[in-house]
PyMOL Python script that loads the backbone (N, CA, C, O; Angstrom):
from pymol import cmd

cmd.read_pdbstr("""\
ATOM      1  N   MET A   1     -10.726  34.708   3.310  1.00  0.00           N
ATOM      2  CA  MET A   1      -9.826  34.624   2.176  1.00  0.00           C
ATOM      3  C   MET A   1      -8.450  34.154   2.623  1.00  0.00           C
ATOM      4  O   MET A   1      -7.841  33.287   1.995  1.00  0.00           O
ATOM      5  N   LYS A   2      -7.973  34.732   3.707  1.00  0.00           N
ATOM      6  CA  LYS A   2      -6.646  34.392   4.215  1.00  0.00           C
ATOM      7  C   LYS A   2      -6.604  32.921   4.643  1.00  0.00           C
ATOM      8  O   LYS A   2      -5.624  32.223   4.384  1.00  0.00           O
ATOM      9  N   TYR A   3      -7.661  32.461   5.292  1.00  0.00           N
ATOM     10  CA  TYR A   3      -7.701  31.079   5.759  1.00  0.00           C
ATOM     11  C   TYR A   3      -7.787  30.096   4.600  1.00  0.00           C
ATOM     12  O   TYR A   3      -7.192  29.020   4.654  1.00  0.00           O
ATOM     13  N   SER A   4      -8.516  30.453   3.561  1.00  0.00           N
ATOM     14  CA  SER A   4      -8.641  29.548   2.417  1.00  0.00           C
ATOM     15  C   SER A   4      -7.301  29.397   1.706  1.00  0.00           C
ATOM     16  O   SER A   4      -6.997  28.320   1.193  1.00  0.00           O
ATOM     17  N   MET A   5      -6.503  30.448   1.667  1.00  0.00           N
ATOM     18  CA  MET A   5      -5.185  30.359   1.044  1.00  0.00           C
ATOM     19  C   MET A   5      -4.280  29.448   1.871  1.00  0.00           C
ATOM     20  O   MET A   5      -3.544  28.630   1.320  1.00  0.00           O
ATOM     21  N   ILE A   6      -4.338  29.593   3.173  1.00  0.00           N
ATOM     22  CA  ILE A   6      -3.532  28.746   4.066  1.00  0.00           C
ATOM     23  C   ILE A   6      -3.952  27.297   3.929  1.00  0.00           C
ATOM     24  O   ILE A   6      -3.106  26.408   3.829  1.00  0.00           O
ATOM     25  N   LEU A   7      -5.259  27.052   3.924  1.00  0.00           N
ATOM     26  CA  LEU A   7      -5.751  25.685   3.774  1.00  0.00           C
ATOM     27  C   LEU A   7      -5.416  25.118   2.400  1.00  0.00           C
ATOM     28  O   LEU A   7      -5.195  23.914   2.270  1.00  0.00           O
ATOM     29  N   GLY A   8      -5.375  25.947   1.396  1.00  0.00           N
ATOM     30  CA  GLY A   8      -5.029  25.504   0.054  1.00  0.00           C
ATOM     31  C   GLY A   8      -3.563  25.127  -0.072  1.00  0.00           C
ATOM     32  O   GLY A   8      -3.213  24.228  -0.837  1.00  0.00           O
ATOM     33  N   LEU A   9      -2.716  25.803   0.669  1.00  0.00           N
ATOM     34  CA  LEU A   9      -1.278  25.528   0.600  1.00  0.00           C
ATOM     35  C   LEU A   9      -0.844  24.414   1.552  1.00  0.00           C
ATOM     36  O   LEU A   9       0.234  23.845   1.380  1.00  0.00           O
ATOM     37  N   LEU A  10      -1.649  24.100   2.532  1.00  0.00           N
ATOM     38  CA  LEU A  10      -1.305  23.074   3.516  1.00  0.00           C
ATOM     39  C   LEU A  10      -1.017  21.712   2.882  1.00  0.00           C
ATOM     40  O   LEU A  10      -0.007  21.104   3.235  1.00  0.00           O
ATOM     41  N   PRO A  11      -1.842  21.201   1.971  1.00  0.00           N
ATOM     42  CA  PRO A  11      -1.528  19.903   1.357  1.00  0.00           C
ATOM     43  C   PRO A  11      -0.193  19.906   0.610  1.00  0.00           C
ATOM     44  O   PRO A  11       0.534  18.913   0.633  1.00  0.00           O
ATOM     45  N   MET A  12       0.126  21.006  -0.045  1.00  0.00           N
ATOM     46  CA  MET A  12       1.406  21.088  -0.755  1.00  0.00           C
ATOM     47  C   MET A  12       2.571  21.004   0.223  1.00  0.00           C
ATOM     48  O   MET A  12       3.568  20.333  -0.043  1.00  0.00           O
ATOM     49  N   ALA A  13       2.441  21.682   1.345  1.00  0.00           N
ATOM     50  CA  ALA A  13       3.500  21.642   2.350  1.00  0.00           C
ATOM     51  C   ALA A  13       3.653  20.231   2.904  1.00  0.00           C
ATOM     52  O   ALA A  13       4.771  19.754   3.097  1.00  0.00           O
ATOM     53  N   LEU A  14       2.543  19.570   3.156  1.00  0.00           N
ATOM     54  CA  LEU A  14       2.600  18.209   3.686  1.00  0.00           C
ATOM     55  C   LEU A  14       3.183  17.243   2.662  1.00  0.00           C
ATOM     56  O   LEU A  14       3.970  16.367   3.022  1.00  0.00           O
ATOM     57  N   LEU A  15       2.817  17.386   1.414  1.00  0.00           N
ATOM     58  CA  LEU A  15       3.366  16.524   0.370  1.00  0.00           C
ATOM     59  C   LEU A  15       4.854  16.779   0.186  1.00  0.00           C
ATOM     60  O   LEU A  15       5.618  15.844  -0.053  1.00  0.00           O
ATOM     61  N   GLY A  16       5.267  18.023   0.293  1.00  0.00           N
ATOM     62  CA  GLY A  16       6.682  18.348   0.200  1.00  0.00           C
ATOM     63  C   GLY A  16       7.477  17.711   1.318  1.00  0.00           C
ATOM     64  O   GLY A  16       8.601  17.255   1.109  1.00  0.00           O
ATOM     65  N   ALA A  17       6.895  17.678   2.508  1.00  0.00           N
ATOM     66  CA  ALA A  17       7.563  17.043   3.639  1.00  0.00           C
ATOM     67  C   ALA A  17       7.689  15.546   3.418  1.00  0.00           C
ATOM     68  O   ALA A  17       8.699  14.951   3.791  1.00  0.00           O
ATOM     69  N   CYS A  18       6.682  14.930   2.818  1.00  0.00           N
ATOM     70  CA  CYS A  18       6.739  13.493   2.545  1.00  0.00           C
ATOM     71  C   CYS A  18       7.855  13.156   1.569  1.00  0.00           C
ATOM     72  O   CYS A  18       8.513  12.123   1.698  1.00  0.00           O
ATOM     73  N   ALA A  19       8.063  14.019   0.606  1.00  0.00           N
ATOM     74  CA  ALA A  19       9.060  13.752  -0.426  1.00  0.00           C
ATOM     75  C   ALA A  19      10.476  13.892   0.107  1.00  0.00           C
ATOM     76  O   ALA A  19      11.401  13.307  -0.456  1.00  0.00           O
ATOM     77  N   THR A  20      10.667  14.654   1.180  1.00  0.00           N
ATOM     78  CA  THR A  20      12.009  14.878   1.687  1.00  0.00           C
ATOM     79  C   THR A  20      12.387  13.921   2.806  1.00  0.00           C
ATOM     80  O   THR A  20      13.558  13.847   3.180  1.00  0.00           O
ATOM     81  N   ILE A  21      11.430  13.194   3.344  1.00  0.00           N
ATOM     82  CA  ILE A  21      11.709  12.254   4.422  1.00  0.00           C
ATOM     83  C   ILE A  21      12.108  10.916   3.809  1.00  0.00           C
ATOM     84  O   ILE A  21      11.355  10.356   3.011  1.00  0.00           O
ATOM     85  N   PRO A  22      13.288  10.392   4.170  1.00  0.00           N
ATOM     86  CA  PRO A  22      13.688   9.103   3.600  1.00  0.00           C
ATOM     87  C   PRO A  22      12.751   7.992   4.070  1.00  0.00           C
ATOM     88  O   PRO A  22      12.288   8.013   5.210  1.00  0.00           O
ATOM     89  N   PRO A  23      12.472   7.029   3.204  1.00  0.00           N
ATOM     90  CA  PRO A  23      11.542   5.956   3.575  1.00  0.00           C
ATOM     91  C   PRO A  23      12.146   5.016   4.613  1.00  0.00           C
ATOM     92  O   PRO A  23      13.349   4.756   4.619  1.00  0.00           O
ATOM     93  N   THR A  24      11.286   4.520   5.480  1.00  0.00           N
ATOM     94  CA  THR A  24      11.722   3.528   6.458  1.00  0.00           C
ATOM     95  C   THR A  24      11.702   2.153   5.791  1.00  0.00           C
ATOM     96  O   THR A  24      11.117   1.981   4.722  1.00  0.00           O
ATOM     97  N   SER A  25      12.340   1.185   6.427  1.00  0.00           N
ATOM     98  CA  SER A  25      12.339  -0.169   5.861  1.00  0.00           C
ATOM     99  C   SER A  25      10.924  -0.738   5.831  1.00  0.00           C
ATOM    100  O   SER A  25      10.591  -1.518   4.939  1.00  0.00           O
ATOM    101  N   ALA A  26      10.088  -0.356   6.797  1.00  0.00           N
ATOM    102  CA  ALA A  26       8.692  -0.815   6.814  1.00  0.00           C
ATOM    103  C   ALA A  26       7.918  -0.233   5.640  1.00  0.00           C
ATOM    104  O   ALA A  26       7.106  -0.931   5.032  1.00  0.00           O
ATOM    105  N   GLU A  27       8.158   1.044   5.308  1.00  0.00           N
ATOM    106  CA  GLU A  27       7.490   1.660   4.161  1.00  0.00           C
ATOM    107  C   GLU A  27       7.920   0.987   2.860  1.00  0.00           C
ATOM    108  O   GLU A  27       7.091   0.721   1.989  1.00  0.00           O
ATOM    109  N   ILE A  28       9.203   0.717   2.735  1.00  0.00           N
ATOM    110  CA  ILE A  28       9.710   0.065   1.527  1.00  0.00           C
ATOM    111  C   ILE A  28       9.081  -1.310   1.371  1.00  0.00           C
ATOM    112  O   ILE A  28       8.635  -1.674   0.283  1.00  0.00           O
ATOM    113  N   ALA A  29       9.046  -2.077   2.462  1.00  0.00           N
ATOM    114  CA  ALA A  29       8.453  -3.417   2.417  1.00  0.00           C
ATOM    115  C   ALA A  29       6.974  -3.349   2.072  1.00  0.00           C
ATOM    116  O   ALA A  29       6.479  -4.162   1.292  1.00  0.00           O
ATOM    117  N   SER A  30       6.270  -2.389   2.646  1.00  0.00           N
ATOM    118  CA  SER A  30       4.843  -2.229   2.374  1.00  0.00           C
ATOM    119  C   SER A  30       4.606  -1.878   0.907  1.00  0.00           C
ATOM    120  O   SER A  30       3.687  -2.407   0.281  1.00  0.00           O
ATOM    121  N   CYS A  31       5.424  -0.998   0.366  1.00  0.00           N
ATOM    122  CA  CYS A  31       5.273  -0.598  -1.040  1.00  0.00           C
ATOM    123  C   CYS A  31       5.605  -1.754  -1.977  1.00  0.00           C
ATOM    124  O   CYS A  31       4.944  -1.935  -3.000  1.00  0.00           O
ATOM    125  N   GLN A  32       6.623  -2.532  -1.633  1.00  0.00           N
ATOM    126  CA  GLN A  32       6.963  -3.684  -2.464  1.00  0.00           C
ATOM    127  C   GLN A  32       5.850  -4.722  -2.426  1.00  0.00           C
ATOM    128  O   GLN A  32       5.529  -5.338  -3.443  1.00  0.00           O
ATOM    129  N   GLN A  33       5.262  -4.912  -1.244  1.00  0.00           N
ATOM    130  CA  GLN A  33       4.146  -5.846  -1.118  1.00  0.00           C
ATOM    131  C   GLN A  33       2.952  -5.350  -1.928  1.00  0.00           C
ATOM    132  O   GLN A  33       2.293  -6.138  -2.606  1.00  0.00           O
ATOM    133  N   MET A  34       2.670  -4.046  -1.861  1.00  0.00           N
ATOM    134  CA  MET A  34       1.555  -3.487  -2.617  1.00  0.00           C
ATOM    135  C   MET A  34       1.807  -3.638  -4.121  1.00  0.00           C
ATOM    136  O   MET A  34       0.888  -3.944  -4.881  1.00  0.00           O
ATOM    137  N   GLU A  35       3.050  -3.423  -4.543  1.00  0.00           N
ATOM    138  CA  GLU A  35       3.393  -3.546  -5.960  1.00  0.00           C
ATOM    139  C   GLU A  35       3.194  -4.987  -6.440  1.00  0.00           C
ATOM    140  O   GLU A  35       2.690  -5.214  -7.540  1.00  0.00           O
ATOM    141  N   ASN A  36       3.591  -5.947  -5.618  1.00  0.00           N
ATOM    142  CA  ASN A  36       3.468  -7.357  -5.991  1.00  0.00           C
ATOM    143  C   ASN A  36       2.019  -7.839  -5.995  1.00  0.00           C
ATOM    144  O   ASN A  36       1.641  -8.680  -6.810  1.00  0.00           O
ATOM    145  N   ALA A  37       1.213  -7.303  -5.083  1.00  0.00           N
ATOM    146  CA  ALA A  37      -0.166  -7.770  -4.930  1.00  0.00           C
ATOM    147  C   ALA A  37      -1.178  -6.900  -5.666  1.00  0.00           C
ATOM    148  O   ALA A  37      -2.373  -7.192  -5.639  1.00  0.00           O
ATOM    149  N   MET A  38      -0.725  -5.850  -6.314  1.00  0.00           N
ATOM    150  CA  MET A  38      -1.652  -4.905  -6.947  1.00  0.00           C
ATOM    151  C   MET A  38      -2.588  -5.620  -7.913  1.00  0.00           C
ATOM    152  O   MET A  38      -2.149  -6.287  -8.849  1.00  0.00           O
ATOM    153  N   GLY A  39      -3.862  -5.472  -7.672  1.00  0.00           N
ATOM    154  CA  GLY A  39      -4.860  -6.059  -8.547  1.00  0.00           C
ATOM    155  C   GLY A  39      -5.215  -7.499  -8.220  1.00  0.00           C
ATOM    156  O   GLY A  39      -6.175  -8.033  -8.776  1.00  0.00           O
ATOM    157  N   LEU A  40      -4.478  -8.131  -7.347  1.00  0.00           N
ATOM    158  CA  LEU A  40      -4.754  -9.532  -7.031  1.00  0.00           C
ATOM    159  C   LEU A  40      -5.356  -9.665  -5.630  1.00  0.00           C
ATOM    160  O   LEU A  40      -6.521 -10.036  -5.484  1.00  0.00           O
ATOM    161  N   ALA A  41      -4.571  -9.367  -4.619  1.00  0.00           N
ATOM    162  CA  ALA A  41      -5.014  -9.582  -3.243  1.00  0.00           C
ATOM    163  C   ALA A  41      -5.779  -8.399  -2.671  1.00  0.00           C
ATOM    164  O   ALA A  41      -6.527  -8.558  -1.707  1.00  0.00           O
ATOM    165  N   THR A  42      -5.608  -7.225  -3.245  1.00  0.00           N
ATOM    166  CA  THR A  42      -6.245  -6.036  -2.686  1.00  0.00           C
ATOM    167  C   THR A  42      -6.981  -5.256  -3.768  1.00  0.00           C
ATOM    168  O   THR A  42      -6.527  -4.185  -4.170  1.00  0.00           O
ATOM    169  N   PRO A  43      -8.108  -5.774  -4.243  1.00  0.00           N
ATOM    170  CA  PRO A  43      -8.832  -5.043  -5.287  1.00  0.00           C
ATOM    171  C   PRO A  43      -9.404  -3.730  -4.748  1.00  0.00           C
ATOM    172  O   PRO A  43      -9.934  -3.675  -3.638  1.00  0.00           O
ATOM    173  N   HIS A  44      -9.287  -2.698  -5.542  1.00  0.00           N
ATOM    174  CA  HIS A  44      -9.860  -1.405  -5.193  1.00  0.00           C
ATOM    175  C   HIS A  44     -10.120  -0.632  -6.476  1.00  0.00           C
ATOM    176  O   HIS A  44      -9.562  -0.943  -7.528  1.00  0.00           O
ATOM    177  N   ASP A  45     -10.956   0.358  -6.375  1.00  0.00           N
ATOM    178  CA  ASP A  45     -11.418   1.083  -7.543  1.00  0.00           C
ATOM    179  C   ASP A  45     -10.872   2.512  -7.541  1.00  0.00           C
ATOM    180  O   ASP A  45     -11.277   3.336  -6.722  1.00  0.00           O
ATOM    181  N   HIS A  46      -9.956   2.796  -8.456  1.00  0.00           N
ATOM    182  CA  HIS A  46      -9.410   4.146  -8.564  1.00  0.00           C
ATOM    183  C   HIS A  46     -10.447   5.116  -9.106  1.00  0.00           C
ATOM    184  O   HIS A  46     -10.414   6.300  -8.771  1.00  0.00           O
ATOM    185  N   ASN A  47     -11.359   4.644  -9.929  1.00  0.00           N
ATOM    186  CA  ASN A  47     -12.384   5.522 -10.492  1.00  0.00           C
ATOM    187  C   ASN A  47     -13.267   6.120  -9.409  1.00  0.00           C
ATOM    188  O   ASN A  47     -13.771   7.233  -9.556  1.00  0.00           O
ATOM    189  N   GLU A  48     -13.453   5.384  -8.324  1.00  0.00           N
ATOM    190  CA  GLU A  48     -14.282   5.878  -7.226  1.00  0.00           C
ATOM    191  C   GLU A  48     -13.673   7.139  -6.609  1.00  0.00           C
ATOM    192  O   GLU A  48     -14.402   8.029  -6.171  1.00  0.00           O
ATOM    193  N   MET A  49     -12.344   7.216  -6.573  1.00  0.00           N
ATOM    194  CA  MET A  49     -11.663   8.337  -5.930  1.00  0.00           C
ATOM    195  C   MET A  49     -11.312   9.465  -6.904  1.00  0.00           C
ATOM    196  O   MET A  49     -10.924  10.547  -6.464  1.00  0.00           O
ATOM    197  N   LYS A  50     -11.438   9.241  -8.205  1.00  0.00           N
ATOM    198  CA  LYS A  50     -11.071  10.283  -9.172  1.00  0.00           C
ATOM    199  C   LYS A  50     -11.971  11.496  -9.013  1.00  0.00           C
ATOM    200  O   LYS A  50     -13.164  11.372  -8.736  1.00  0.00           O
ATOM    201  N   GLY A  51     -11.392  12.645  -9.190  1.00  0.00           N
ATOM    202  CA  GLY A  51     -12.149  13.885  -9.131  1.00  0.00           C
ATOM    203  C   GLY A  51     -12.429  14.371  -7.727  1.00  0.00           C
ATOM    204  O   GLY A  51     -13.148  15.354  -7.544  1.00  0.00           O
ATOM    205  N   ARG A  52     -11.884  13.711  -6.749  1.00  0.00           N
ATOM    206  CA  ARG A  52     -12.123  14.122  -5.362  1.00  0.00           C
ATOM    207  C   ARG A  52     -10.911  14.829  -4.761  1.00  0.00           C
ATOM    208  O   ARG A  52     -10.868  15.071  -3.555  1.00  0.00           O
ATOM    209  N   GLY A  53      -9.938  15.158  -5.588  1.00  0.00           N
ATOM    210  CA  GLY A  53      -8.758  15.859  -5.084  1.00  0.00           C
ATOM    211  C   GLY A  53      -7.846  14.919  -4.331  1.00  0.00           C
ATOM    212  O   GLY A  53      -7.785  13.723  -4.617  1.00  0.00           O
ATOM    213  N   ILE A  54      -7.143  15.471  -3.375  1.00  0.00           N
ATOM    214  CA  ILE A  54      -6.197  14.686  -2.587  1.00  0.00           C
ATOM    215  C   ILE A  54      -6.973  13.796  -1.626  1.00  0.00           C
ATOM    216  O   ILE A  54      -7.841  14.270  -0.893  1.00  0.00           O
ATOM    217  N   ASN A  55      -6.656  12.500  -1.635  1.00  0.00           N
ATOM    218  CA  ASN A  55      -7.308  11.561  -0.733  1.00  0.00           C
ATOM    219  C   ASN A  55      -6.279  10.537  -0.267  1.00  0.00           C
ATOM    220  O   ASN A  55      -5.202  10.454  -0.858  1.00  0.00           O
ATOM    221  N   PRO A  56      -6.569   9.759   0.767  1.00  0.00           N
ATOM    222  CA  PRO A  56      -5.583   8.840   1.338  1.00  0.00           C
ATOM    223  C   PRO A  56      -5.010   7.834   0.336  1.00  0.00           C
ATOM    224  O   PRO A  56      -3.816   7.541   0.371  1.00  0.00           O
ATOM    225  N   MET A  57      -5.848   7.310  -0.549  1.00  0.00           N
ATOM    226  CA  MET A  57      -5.352   6.321  -1.493  1.00  0.00           C
ATOM    227  C   MET A  57      -4.355   6.961  -2.461  1.00  0.00           C
ATOM    228  O   MET A  57      -3.306   6.383  -2.744  1.00  0.00           O
ATOM    229  N   ASN A  58      -4.676   8.140  -2.962  1.00  0.00           N
ATOM    230  CA  ASN A  58      -3.757   8.821  -3.874  1.00  0.00           C
ATOM    231  C   ASN A  58      -2.441   9.148  -3.186  1.00  0.00           C
ATOM    232  O   ASN A  58      -1.373   8.984  -3.775  1.00  0.00           O
ATOM    233  N   LEU A  59      -2.510   9.609  -1.944  1.00  0.00           N
ATOM    234  CA  LEU A  59      -1.297   9.952  -1.209  1.00  0.00           C
ATOM    235  C   LEU A  59      -0.410   8.727  -0.995  1.00  0.00           C
ATOM    236  O   LEU A  59       0.802   8.790  -1.199  1.00  0.00           O
ATOM    237  N   SER A  60      -1.014   7.617  -0.586  1.00  0.00           N
ATOM    238  CA  SER A  60      -0.206   6.426  -0.333  1.00  0.00           C
ATOM    239  C   SER A  60       0.372   5.875  -1.625  1.00  0.00           C
ATOM    240  O   SER A  60       1.513   5.413  -1.641  1.00  0.00           O
ATOM    241  N   HIS A  61      -0.397   5.913  -2.714  1.00  0.00           N
ATOM    242  CA  HIS A  61       0.106   5.431  -3.996  1.00  0.00           C
ATOM    243  C   HIS A  61       1.236   6.321  -4.515  1.00  0.00           C
ATOM    244  O   HIS A  61       2.238   5.821  -5.027  1.00  0.00           O
ATOM    245  N   ASP A  62       1.075   7.628  -4.383  1.00  0.00           N
ATOM    246  CA  ASP A  62       2.118   8.551  -4.831  1.00  0.00           C
ATOM    247  C   ASP A  62       3.398   8.359  -4.027  1.00  0.00           C
ATOM    248  O   ASP A  62       4.499   8.369  -4.577  1.00  0.00           O
ATOM    249  N   ARG A  63       3.238   8.184  -2.725  1.00  0.00           N
ATOM    250  CA  ARG A  63       4.413   7.975  -1.861  1.00  0.00           C
ATOM    251  C   ARG A  63       5.122   6.679  -2.251  1.00  0.00           C
ATOM    252  O   ARG A  63       6.350   6.648  -2.318  1.00  0.00           O
ATOM    253  N   CYS A  64       4.386   5.636  -2.503  1.00  0.00           N
ATOM    254  CA  CYS A  64       4.993   4.365  -2.891  1.00  0.00           C
ATOM    255  C   CYS A  64       5.686   4.484  -4.248  1.00  0.00           C
ATOM    256  O   CYS A  64       6.751   3.902  -4.454  1.00  0.00           O
ATOM    257  N   GLN A  65       5.096   5.225  -5.161  1.00  0.00           N
ATOM    258  CA  GLN A  65       5.749   5.414  -6.450  1.00  0.00           C
ATOM    259  C   GLN A  65       7.085   6.128  -6.280  1.00  0.00           C
ATOM    260  O   GLN A  65       8.062   5.778  -6.942  1.00  0.00           O
ATOM    261  N   GLN A  66       7.137   7.120  -5.405  1.00  0.00           N
ATOM    262  CA  GLN A  66       8.397   7.818  -5.128  1.00  0.00           C
ATOM    263  C   GLN A  66       9.420   6.869  -4.529  1.00  0.00           C
ATOM    264  O   GLN A  66      10.588   6.879  -4.917  1.00  0.00           O
ATOM    265  N   ILE A  67       8.985   6.053  -3.589  1.00  0.00           N
ATOM    266  CA  ILE A  67       9.898   5.120  -2.919  1.00  0.00           C
ATOM    267  C   ILE A  67      10.424   4.083  -3.891  1.00  0.00           C
ATOM    268  O   ILE A  67      11.621   3.797  -3.910  1.00  0.00           O
ATOM    269  N   LEU A  68       9.534   3.514  -4.703  1.00  0.00           N
ATOM    270  CA  LEU A  68       9.939   2.454  -5.617  1.00  0.00           C
ATOM    271  C   LEU A  68      10.826   2.976  -6.753  1.00  0.00           C
ATOM    272  O   LEU A  68      11.636   2.219  -7.288  1.00  0.00           O
ATOM    273  N   LYS A  69      10.693   4.242  -7.130  1.00  0.00           N
ATOM    274  CA  LYS A  69      11.563   4.828  -8.156  1.00  0.00           C
ATOM    275  C   LYS A  69      13.003   4.938  -7.657  1.00  0.00           C
ATOM    276  O   LYS A  69      13.937   4.927  -8.458  1.00  0.00           O
ATOM    277  N   GLN A  70      13.186   5.041  -6.354  1.00  0.00           N
ATOM    278  CA  GLN A  70      14.518   5.199  -5.773  1.00  0.00           C
ATOM    279  C   GLN A  70      15.308   3.911  -5.744  1.00  0.00           C
ATOM    280  O   GLN A  70      16.512   3.925  -5.486  1.00  0.00           O
ATOM    281  N   ARG A  71      14.642   2.787  -6.007  1.00  0.00           N
ATOM    282  CA  ARG A  71      15.339   1.496  -5.937  1.00  0.00           C
ATOM    283  C   ARG A  71      16.363   1.375  -7.009  1.00  0.00           C
ATOM    284  O   ARG A  71      17.044   0.353  -7.100  1.00  0.00           O
TER     285      ARG A  71
END
""", "prot")
cmd.dss("prot")
cmd.show_as("cartoon", "prot")
cmd.util.cbc("prot")
cmd.orient("prot")
């Protein structure tokens, strides 16, 4: 029980750390490139990842949305 609570809170702690770290110029450039090419050069299926909880694609997209909102 104790371990499941720790494992359950770990993603929140990691996401919180991502939100407080200022983006690097490489991250900003990558997010701008992804925004410009979305749906054209890099096709991918969001439906495939839905319902699977936290996954790499969701994390990277969320991080880019945070970065691009700061512009």
